[in-house]
C-alpha positions as YAML, in Angstrom:
chain: A
units: angstrom
residues:
- id: 1
  name: MET
  ca: [111.66, 85.00, 179.75]
- id: 2
  name: THR
  ca: [115.59, 83.90, 179.46]
- id: 3
  name: THR
  ca: [114.28, 80.53, 180.65]
- id: 4
  name: ALA
  ca: [112.40, 80.35, 177.15]
- id: 5
  name: ILE
  ca: [115.10, 81.88, 175.20]
- id: 6
  name: SER
  ca: [117.39, 78.99, 176.85]
- id: 7
  name: TYR
  ca: [114.84, 76.35, 176.19]
- id: 8
  name: ARG
  ca: [114.39, 77.20, 172.51]
- id: 9
  name: ALA
  ca: [118.32, 77.57, 172.12]
- id: 10
  name: SER
  ca: [118.86, 74.09, 173.64]
- id: 11
  name: HIS
  ca: [116.05, 72.88, 171.05]
- id: 12
  name: VAL
  ca: [117.91, 74.33, 167.84]
- id: 13
  name: SER
  ca: [121.38, 73.16, 169.26]
- id: 14
  name: ARG
  ca: [119.99, 69.38, 169.83]
- id: 15
  name: ILE
  ca: [118.85, 69.59, 166.15]
- id: 16
  name: LEU
  ca: [121.77, 71.15, 164.93]
- id: 17
  name: VAL
  ca: [123.63, 68.29, 166.48]
- id: 18
  name: ILE
  ca: [121.08, 65.70, 164.98]
- id: 19
  name: ALA
  ca: [121.31, 67.40, 161.56]
- id: 20
  name: ARG
  ca: [125.24, 67.32, 161.39]
- id: 21
  name: HIS
  ca: [124.95, 63.80, 162.55]
- id: 22
  name: ALA
  ca: [122.62, 62.47, 159.78]
- id: 23
  name: PHE
  ca: [124.66, 64.58, 157.02]
- id: 24
  name: THR
  ca: [128.14, 63.25, 157.74]
- id: 25
  name: GLN
  ca: [125.89, 59.51, 157.97]
- id: 26
  name: LEU
  ca: [124.61, 60.30, 154.74]
- id: 27
  name: VAL
  ca: [127.79, 61.27, 153.26]
- id: 28
  name: ARG
  ca: [129.99, 58.22, 154.05]
- id: 29
  name: MET
  ca: [126.85, 56.06, 152.21]
- id: 30
  name: LYS
  ca: [129.10, 54.96, 149.03]
- id: 31
  name: VAL
  ca: [125.35, 54.42, 147.09]
- id: 32
  name: PHE
  ca: [125.14, 58.08, 146.82]
- id: 33
  name: TYR
  ca: [128.46, 58.78, 144.96]
- id: 34
  name: PHE
  ca: [127.62, 57.15, 142.13]
- id: 35
  name: LEU
  ca: [124.18, 59.51, 142.15]
- id: 36
  name: ALA
  ca: [126.37, 62.40, 142.46]
- id: 37
  name: VAL
  ca: [128.77, 61.25, 139.44]
- id: 38
  name: PHE
  ca: [125.58, 60.22, 137.14]
- id: 39
  name: GLY
  ca: [124.49, 63.91, 137.65]
- id: 40
  name: VAL
  ca: [127.71, 65.45, 137.24]
- id: 41
  name: ILE
  ca: [128.15, 63.65, 133.98]
- id: 42
  name: LEU
  ca: [125.01, 64.46, 132.76]
- id: 43
  name: ILE
  ca: [125.42, 68.31, 133.42]
- id: 44
  name: GLY
  ca: [129.19, 67.91, 132.35]
- id: 45
  name: SER
  ca: [128.34, 67.02, 128.96]
- id: 46
  name: ASN
  ca: [127.13, 70.23, 128.18]
- id: 47
  name: PHE
  ca: [130.28, 71.68, 127.97]
- id: 48
  name: MET
  ca: [130.63, 69.27, 124.67]
- id: 49
  name: ASN
  ca: [128.80, 69.63, 121.43]
- id: 50
  name: LEU
  ca: [125.05, 69.09, 121.42]
- id: 51
  name: PRO
  ca: [123.39, 67.78, 118.37]
- id: 52
  name: GLN
  ca: [122.46, 70.98, 116.61]
- id: 53
  name: HIS
  ca: [119.55, 71.44, 113.21]
- id: 54
  name: GLU
  ca: [120.84, 73.80, 110.34]
- id: 55
  name: GLY
  ca: [118.67, 76.13, 109.36]
- id: 56
  name: PRO
  ca: [116.82, 78.78, 111.08]
- id: 57
  name: GLU
  ca: [119.01, 81.63, 113.68]
- id: 58
  name: SER
  ca: [116.72, 80.12, 116.31]
- id: 59
  name: ALA
  ca: [118.99, 76.96, 116.48]
- id: 60
  name: GLY
  ca: [121.97, 78.29, 118.41]
- id: 61
  name: ILE
  ca: [119.23, 79.53, 120.92]
- id: 62
  name: HIS
  ca: [117.09, 75.91, 121.06]
- id: 63
  name: VAL
  ca: [120.91, 74.78, 122.06]
- id: 64
  name: LEU
  ca: [120.73, 77.08, 125.46]
- id: 65
  name: THR
  ca: [116.92, 75.81, 126.18]
- id: 66
  name: MET
  ca: [118.36, 71.92, 125.70]
- id: 67
  name: VAL
  ca: [121.10, 72.84, 128.23]
- id: 68
  name: LYS
  ca: [118.63, 73.98, 130.92]
- id: 69
  name: SER
  ca: [116.14, 71.24, 130.23]
- id: 70
  name: SER
  ca: [118.80, 68.60, 130.40]
- id: 71
  name: SER
  ca: [120.61, 70.12, 133.56]
- id: 72
  name: LEU
  ca: [117.02, 70.88, 135.22]
- id: 73
  name: GLY
  ca: [115.80, 67.62, 134.85]
- id: 74
  name: THR
  ca: [119.22, 65.87, 135.71]
- id: 75
  name: MET
  ca: [119.18, 68.27, 139.24]
- id: 76
  name: THR
  ca: [115.42, 67.44, 139.32]
- id: 77
  name: LEU
  ca: [115.43, 63.21, 138.93]
- id: 78
  name: PHE
  ca: [118.62, 63.24, 141.32]
- id: 79
  name: SER
  ca: [117.39, 65.72, 144.16]
- id: 80
  name: VAL
  ca: [114.10, 63.58, 144.33]
- id: 81
  name: VAL
  ca: [115.95, 60.19, 144.76]
- id: 82
  name: LEU
  ca: [118.10, 61.50, 146.81]
- id: 83
  name: SER
  ca: [115.77, 62.70, 148.96]
- id: 84
  name: ILE
  ca: [113.66, 59.92, 149.25]
- id: 85
  name: VAL
  ca: [116.25, 57.31, 149.22]
- id: 86
  name: ALA
  ca: [118.43, 59.19, 152.02]
- id: 87
  name: THR
  ca: [115.49, 59.72, 154.36]
- id: 88
  name: ALA
  ca: [114.05, 56.12, 153.93]
- id: 89
  name: LEU
  ca: [117.40, 54.85, 154.93]
- id: 90
  name: LEU
  ca: [117.88, 56.96, 158.31]
- id: 91
  name: LEU
  ca: [115.60, 55.40, 160.73]
- id: 92
  name: PRO
  ca: [116.21, 51.75, 160.25]
- id: 93
  name: LYS
  ca: [119.99, 52.43, 159.75]
- id: 94
  name: ASP
  ca: [119.70, 54.12, 163.16]
- id: 95
  name: VAL
  ca: [118.11, 51.65, 164.48]
- id: 96
  name: GLU
  ca: [119.85, 49.11, 163.60]
- id: 97
  name: ASP
  ca: [123.59, 50.50, 164.62]
- id: 98
  name: ARG
  ca: [121.24, 51.16, 167.90]
- id: 99
  name: THR
  ca: [122.11, 55.12, 167.75]
- id: 100
  name: LEU
  ca: [118.28, 56.22, 167.81]
- id: 101
  name: TYR
  ca: [118.31, 54.10, 171.48]
- id: 102
  name: THR
  ca: [121.16, 56.46, 172.50]
- id: 103
  name: ILE
  ca: [120.17, 59.34, 171.28]
- id: 104
  name: LEU
  ca: [116.46, 59.30, 172.86]
- id: 105
  name: ALA
  ca: [117.58, 57.72, 175.92]
- id: 106
  name: LYS
  ca: [119.60, 61.22, 176.44]
- id: 107
  name: PRO
  ca: [116.70, 62.21, 176.61]
- id: 108
  name: VAL
  ca: [116.00, 63.97, 173.50]
- id: 109
  name: PRO
  ca: [112.84, 65.00, 172.29]
- id: 110
  name: ARG
  ca: [111.16, 62.70, 169.44]
- id: 111
  name: ILE
  ca: [110.18, 66.60, 167.57]
- id: 112
  name: ASP
  ca: [113.77, 67.39, 167.97]
- id: 113
  name: TYR
  ca: [115.66, 63.65, 166.39]
- id: 114
  name: LEU
  ca: [112.89, 63.79, 163.44]
- id: 115
  name: ALA
  ca: [113.63, 67.07, 162.96]
- id: 116
  name: GLY
  ca: [117.88, 67.15, 162.89]
- id: 117
  name: LYS
  ca: [117.40, 64.25, 160.34]
- id: 118
  name: LEU
  ca: [115.27, 65.88, 157.83]
- id: 119
  name: LEU
  ca: [117.32, 68.92, 158.26]
- id: 120
  name: GLY
  ca: [120.55, 66.68, 157.63]
- id: 121
  name: VAL
  ca: [119.02, 65.62, 154.17]
- id: 122
  name: LEU
  ca: [117.68, 68.85, 153.07]
- id: 123
  name: LEU
  ca: [121.46, 69.86, 153.74]
- id: 124
  name: LEU
  ca: [122.71, 66.79, 151.93]
- id: 125
  name: VAL
  ca: [120.13, 67.46, 148.76]
- id: 126
  name: PHE
  ca: [121.06, 71.51, 149.29]
- id: 127
  name: VAL
  ca: [125.02, 71.19, 148.89]
- id: 128
  name: SER
  ca: [124.25, 68.68, 146.03]
- id: 129
  name: LEU
  ca: [121.88, 70.74, 144.29]
- id: 130
  name: LEU
  ca: [124.44, 73.83, 144.80]
- id: 131
  name: LEU
  ca: [127.58, 72.18, 143.07]
- id: 132
  name: MET
  ca: [125.35, 71.31, 139.69]
- id: 133
  name: ASP
  ca: [123.57, 74.03, 139.55]
- id: 134
  name: ILE
  ca: [127.33, 75.62, 139.09]
- id: 135
  name: LEU
  ca: [128.22, 73.25, 136.96]
- id: 136
  name: MET
  ca: [125.08, 73.82, 134.94]
- id: 137
  name: THR
  ca: [125.68, 77.60, 135.15]
- id: 138
  name: ALA
  ca: [129.56, 77.62, 133.99]
- id: 139
  name: ALA
  ca: [128.75, 75.20, 131.11]
- id: 140
  name: LEU
  ca: [125.02, 77.43, 130.44]
- id: 141
  name: GLN
  ca: [127.75, 80.93, 130.31]
- id: 142
  name: ILE
  ca: [129.63, 79.08, 128.14]
- id: 143
  name: ARG
  ca: [127.56, 78.16, 125.46]
- id: 144
  name: THR
  ca: [125.59, 81.60, 125.84]
- id: 145
  name: SER
  ca: [128.60, 83.07, 124.77]
- id: 146
  name: LEU
  ca: [129.37, 80.79, 121.80]
- id: 147
  name: VAL
  ca: [125.91, 81.15, 120.53]
- id: 148
  name: MET
  ca: [125.60, 85.25, 121.20]
- id: 149
  name: ALA
  ca: [129.19, 85.40, 118.95]
- id: 150
  name: GLN
  ca: [127.47, 82.96, 116.31]
- id: 151
  name: GLN
  ca: [124.09, 84.98, 116.00]
- id: 152
  name: LEU
  ca: [126.09, 88.07, 115.49]
- id: 153
  name: GLU
  ca: [128.03, 87.41, 113.41]
- id: 154
  name: MET
  ca: [125.27, 85.50, 111.29]
- id: 155
  name: ALA
  ca: [123.48, 88.87, 111.66]
- id: 156
  name: LYS
  ca: [126.27, 91.19, 110.46]
- id: 157
  name: SER
  ca: [126.57, 89.05, 107.52]
- id: 158
  name: LEU
  ca: [122.86, 89.24, 106.85]
- id: 159
  name: GLU
  ca: [123.29, 93.23, 107.31]
- id: 160
  name: TRP
  ca: [120.21, 93.28, 109.87]
- id: 161
  name: THR
  ca: [119.29, 96.62, 111.37]
- id: 162
  name: PRO
  ca: [121.43, 97.57, 114.59]
- id: 163
  name: LYS
  ca: [117.10, 97.27, 116.57]
- id: 164
  name: ASP
  ca: [116.95, 93.42, 115.29]
- id: 165
  name: ILE
  ca: [120.37, 92.93, 116.26]
- id: 166
  name: GLU
  ca: [119.50, 93.87, 119.52]
- id: 167
  name: SER
  ca: [116.70, 91.93, 119.77]
- id: 168
  name: VAL
  ca: [118.65, 89.39, 119.11]
- id: 169
  name: LYS
  ca: [121.12, 89.60, 121.77]
- id: 170
  name: LEU
  ca: [118.39, 90.52, 124.34]
- id: 171
  name: GLU
  ca: [116.81, 86.84, 123.23]
- id: 172
  name: VAL
  ca: [120.07, 84.83, 123.76]
- id: 173
  name: LEU
  ca: [120.97, 86.61, 126.98]
- id: 174
  name: SER
  ca: [117.19, 85.66, 127.93]
- id: 175
  name: GLN
  ca: [118.20, 81.75, 127.19]
- id: 176
  name: GLY
  ca: [121.27, 82.19, 129.32]
- id: 177
  name: PRO
  ca: [121.87, 82.30, 133.26]
- id: 178
  name: THR
  ca: [119.53, 84.65, 134.93]
- id: 179
  name: TRP
  ca: [118.14, 84.84, 138.35]
- id: 180
  name: SER
  ca: [114.76, 83.17, 137.15]
- id: 181
  name: LEU
  ca: [116.89, 80.22, 136.46]
- id: 182
  name: GLN
  ca: [118.56, 80.48, 139.93]
- id: 183
  name: GLY
  ca: [114.75, 80.56, 141.06]
- id: 184
  name: ALA
  ca: [113.66, 77.10, 139.04]
- id: 185
  name: VAL
  ca: [116.97, 75.20, 140.97]
- id: 186
  name: PHE
  ca: [115.53, 76.28, 144.27]
- id: 187
  name: ALA
  ca: [111.94, 75.28, 143.08]
- id: 188
  name: VAL
  ca: [113.35, 71.68, 142.63]
- id: 189
  name: PHE
  ca: [114.68, 71.89, 145.50]
- id: 190
  name: LEU
  ca: [111.61, 73.50, 147.48]
- id: 191
  name: ARG
  ca: [110.12, 70.10, 145.57]
- id: 192
  name: ALA
  ca: [112.18, 67.62, 146.82]
- id: 193
  name: SER
  ca: [111.76, 68.79, 150.46]
- id: 194
  name: ILE
  ca: [108.52, 68.20, 150.36]
- id: 195
  name: MET
  ca: [109.31, 64.80, 149.33]
- id: 196
  name: ALA
  ca: [112.05, 64.49, 151.89]
- id: 197
  name: SER
  ca: [109.41, 65.65, 155.03]
- id: 198
  name: LEU
  ca: [106.79, 62.84, 153.27]
- id: 199
  name: ALA
  ca: [109.14, 59.95, 153.16]
- id: 200
  name: LEU
  ca: [110.03, 60.81, 156.69]
- id: 201
  name: LEU
  ca: [106.21, 60.18, 158.02]
- id: 202
  name: ILE
  ca: [106.33, 57.28, 156.06]
- id: 203
  name: SER
  ca: [109.54, 55.93, 157.29]
- id: 204
  name: THR
  ca: [108.06, 56.18, 161.31]
- id: 205
  name: PHE
  ca: [105.43, 53.68, 160.53]
- id: 206
  name: SER
  ca: [107.02, 51.60, 157.88]
- id: 207
  name: THR
  ca: [108.28, 48.39, 158.18]
- id: 208
  name: SER
  ca: [110.98, 48.23, 155.88]
- id: 209
  name: THR
  ca: [113.27, 50.86, 153.81]
- id: 210
  name: LEU
  ca: [112.13, 49.71, 150.17]
- id: 211
  name: PHE
  ca: [108.02, 50.37, 151.26]
- id: 212
  name: THR
  ca: [109.14, 53.40, 152.16]
- id: 213
  name: THR
  ca: [110.60, 54.35, 149.03]
- id: 214
  name: ILE
  ca: [108.24, 52.58, 146.69]
- id: 215
  name: ILE
  ca: [105.79, 54.94, 148.29]
- id: 216
  name: SER
  ca: [107.04, 57.81, 148.42]
- id: 217
  name: PHE
  ca: [107.30, 57.43, 144.14]
- id: 218
  name: LEU
  ca: [104.29, 56.21, 144.14]
- id: 219
  name: ILE
  ca: [102.72, 59.64, 146.12]
- id: 220
  name: TYR
  ca: [105.34, 61.59, 144.07]
- id: 221
  name: PHE
  ca: [103.86, 60.68, 140.46]
- id: 222
  name: ILE
  ca: [100.59, 61.11, 141.49]
- id: 223
  name: ALA
  ca: [100.75, 64.44, 143.03]
- id: 224
  name: HIS
  ca: [101.99, 65.75, 139.36]
- id: 225
  name: PHE
  ca: [97.55, 65.08, 139.10]
- id: 226
  name: GLN
  ca: [96.44, 65.82, 142.31]
- id: 227
  name: ALA
  ca: [94.92, 68.84, 139.75]
- id: 228
  name: ASP
  ca: [93.58, 67.08, 137.20]
- id: 229
  name: ALA
  ca: [92.13, 64.64, 139.44]
- id: 230
  name: ARG
  ca: [90.43, 67.36, 141.51]
- id: 231
  name: ALA
  ca: [89.06, 69.10, 138.92]
- id: 232
  name: VAL
  ca: [87.44, 66.04, 137.00]
- id: 233
  name: PHE
  ca: [86.00, 64.90, 140.72]
- id: 234
  name: LEU
  ca: [84.33, 68.44, 141.25]
- id: 235
  name: ASN
  ca: [82.77, 68.17, 137.40]
- id: 236
  name: SER
  ca: [81.49, 65.05, 137.85]
- id: 237
  name: GLY
  ca: [79.41, 65.86, 141.01]
- id: 238
  name: GLN
  ca: [75.69, 67.38, 141.05]
- id: 239
  name: ALA
  ca: [74.95, 70.28, 141.84]
- id: 240
  name: GLY
  ca: [73.56, 69.63, 145.77]
- id: 241
  name: GLU
  ca: [76.30, 67.95, 146.42]
- id: 242
  name: GLY
  ca: [78.77, 71.03, 145.14]
- id: 243
  name: LYS
  ca: [79.66, 72.28, 148.58]
- id: 244
  name: PHE
  ca: [80.53, 68.66, 149.91]
- id: 245
  name: ALA
  ca: [82.88, 67.99, 146.97]
- id: 246
  name: ARG
  ca: [84.48, 71.35, 147.39]
- id: 247
  name: MET
  ca: [85.41, 70.27, 150.96]
- id: 248
  name: ILE
  ca: [86.58, 67.13, 149.75]
- id: 249
  name: SER
  ca: [88.95, 68.58, 147.36]
- id: 250
  name: MET
  ca: [90.36, 71.30, 149.89]
- id: 251
  name: LEU
  ca: [90.96, 68.47, 152.52]
- id: 252
  name: ILE
  ca: [93.09, 66.21, 149.77]
- id: 253
  name: SER
  ca: [95.03, 69.75, 148.43]
- id: 254
  name: LEU
  ca: [96.04, 70.09, 152.34]
- id: 255
  name: VAL
  ca: [96.99, 66.45, 152.66]
- id: 256
  name: LEU
  ca: [98.55, 65.42, 149.15]
- id: 257
  name: PRO
  ca: [100.95, 68.61, 147.80]
- id: 258
  name: ASP
  ca: [100.31, 69.43, 144.15]
- id: 259
  name: PHE
  ca: [103.23, 69.58, 141.88]
- id: 260
  name: GLN
  ca: [101.81, 71.30, 138.97]
- id: 261
  name: ASN
  ca: [101.99, 74.41, 140.56]
- id: 262
  name: PHE
  ca: [105.88, 73.72, 139.80]
- id: 263
  name: ASN
  ca: [105.49, 73.25, 136.02]
- id: 264
  name: VAL
  ca: [106.85, 77.36, 136.09]
- id: 265
  name: ILE
  ca: [109.61, 75.64, 135.85]
- id: 266
  name: ASP
  ca: [108.88, 74.77, 132.54]
- id: 267
  name: ALA
  ca: [108.59, 78.53, 131.62]
- id: 268
  name: VAL
  ca: [111.94, 79.07, 133.09]
- id: 269
  name: ILE
  ca: [113.34, 76.72, 130.92]
- id: 270
  name: GLN
  ca: [111.89, 78.49, 127.81]
- id: 271
  name: GLY
  ca: [113.67, 82.25, 128.82]
- id: 272
  name: GLN
  ca: [110.23, 83.39, 130.69]
- id: 273
  name: ALA
  ca: [111.22, 85.18, 133.90]
- id: 274
  name: MET
  ca: [109.63, 84.10, 137.02]
- id: 275
  name: PRO
  ca: [108.11, 86.53, 138.77]
- id: 276
  name: LEU
  ca: [109.43, 87.00, 143.09]
- id: 277
  name: TRP
  ca: [105.65, 86.79, 143.82]
- id: 278
  name: ILE
  ca: [105.63, 82.92, 142.11]
- id: 279
  name: LEU
  ca: [108.85, 81.70, 144.01]
- id: 280
  name: GLY
  ca: [107.45, 83.02, 147.38]
- id: 281
  name: LYS
  ca: [103.91, 81.11, 146.42]
- id: 282
  name: LEU
  ca: [106.43, 77.84, 146.01]
- id: 283
  name: THR
  ca: [108.43, 78.66, 149.43]
- id: 284
  name: LEU
  ca: [105.53, 78.76, 151.08]
- id: 285
  name: ILE
  ca: [103.81, 75.75, 149.94]
- id: 286
  name: GLY
  ca: [107.36, 73.98, 150.81]
- id: 287
  name: LEU
  ca: [107.67, 75.18, 153.95]
- id: 288
  name: TYR
  ca: [103.50, 74.35, 154.67]
- id: 289
  name: TYR
  ca: [104.38, 70.91, 153.68]
- id: 290
  name: ALA
  ca: [107.68, 70.31, 155.20]
- id: 291
  name: VAL
  ca: [106.35, 71.33, 158.52]
- id: 292
  name: PHE
  ca: [102.65, 69.42, 158.17]
- id: 293
  name: PHE
  ca: [104.48, 66.06, 157.55]
- id: 294
  name: THR
  ca: [107.16, 66.58, 159.98]
- id: 295
  name: ILE
  ca: [104.52, 67.21, 162.87]
- id: 296
  name: ALA
  ca: [102.50, 64.09, 161.44]
- id: 297
  name: SER
  ca: [106.00, 62.25, 161.53]
- id: 298
  name: TRP
  ca: [106.09, 63.34, 165.06]
- id: 299
  name: PHE
  ca: [102.57, 62.09, 166.38]
- id: 300
  name: VAL
  ca: [103.34, 58.77, 165.29]
- id: 301
  name: PHE
  ca: [106.92, 58.77, 166.04]
- id: 302
  name: ALA
  ca: [105.67, 59.79, 169.14]
- id: 303
  name: GLU
  ca: [103.86, 56.72, 170.11]
- id: 304
  name: LYS
  ca: [106.40, 53.76, 168.91]
- id: 305
  name: GLU
  ca: [107.96, 52.24, 171.63]
- id: 306
  name: PHE
  ca: [111.40, 51.73, 171.18]
...
């Protein structure tokens, strides 16, 4: 029993060491600084005056929706690009620097090496999203306070009833910083985690970083239309082929992620609450594909000669 626990602890220790090295290695790559600056500028611009439409009282609330939409859009773009490019660079970089030969000669199980590299990428993505989330929340909180003051001033000038004023308050607060918004940021991280693990699989049999990056982005876009494609495929089948078509459809969904599940982020942007069961569902989806692609990477990587 003690030996088994010690063995598992050594696995975890190796993975964490490799993850820390991968994280440090990626931070030193100056190319990611430009992506970080780009993301910070886009989100930081929300502190400044955004274009507003004169007219209906919902104009101020519309600004809050714009802040969330632009910020989450920036986070999505940044996290997907970072997760794919960072993962695509790691294996070729280790081969070029001959770091891979040193690590595998110790010996280190290849699954530990792959898991450590993936964890290092995810740690970098998580830290980046955390910083951007803090900046977005601060900007949104300031905006919410300004909009709240504006709406209440207008309501008093129009002599609205206390019930209507309370309704306006609730509507403004629903568009400000909420736990559902934090859940949406976590959903962005989960989607990036899936793409990082997928890029890891592709990089194990890829011949170049460029090939890994292009194929990963291609699959990313395909995954947004997977549900529609499956629906068309099932509806086009003959009655006798229904079971076979459903089986093929199920196999495709097990291998290729369906990113339409993450469209709940759009509802959060509009001010709707994200139920905990949906967040739990997205977490299970993210874990499933991350583990599935990592194990598949291990099978491919185990057969490679270095």
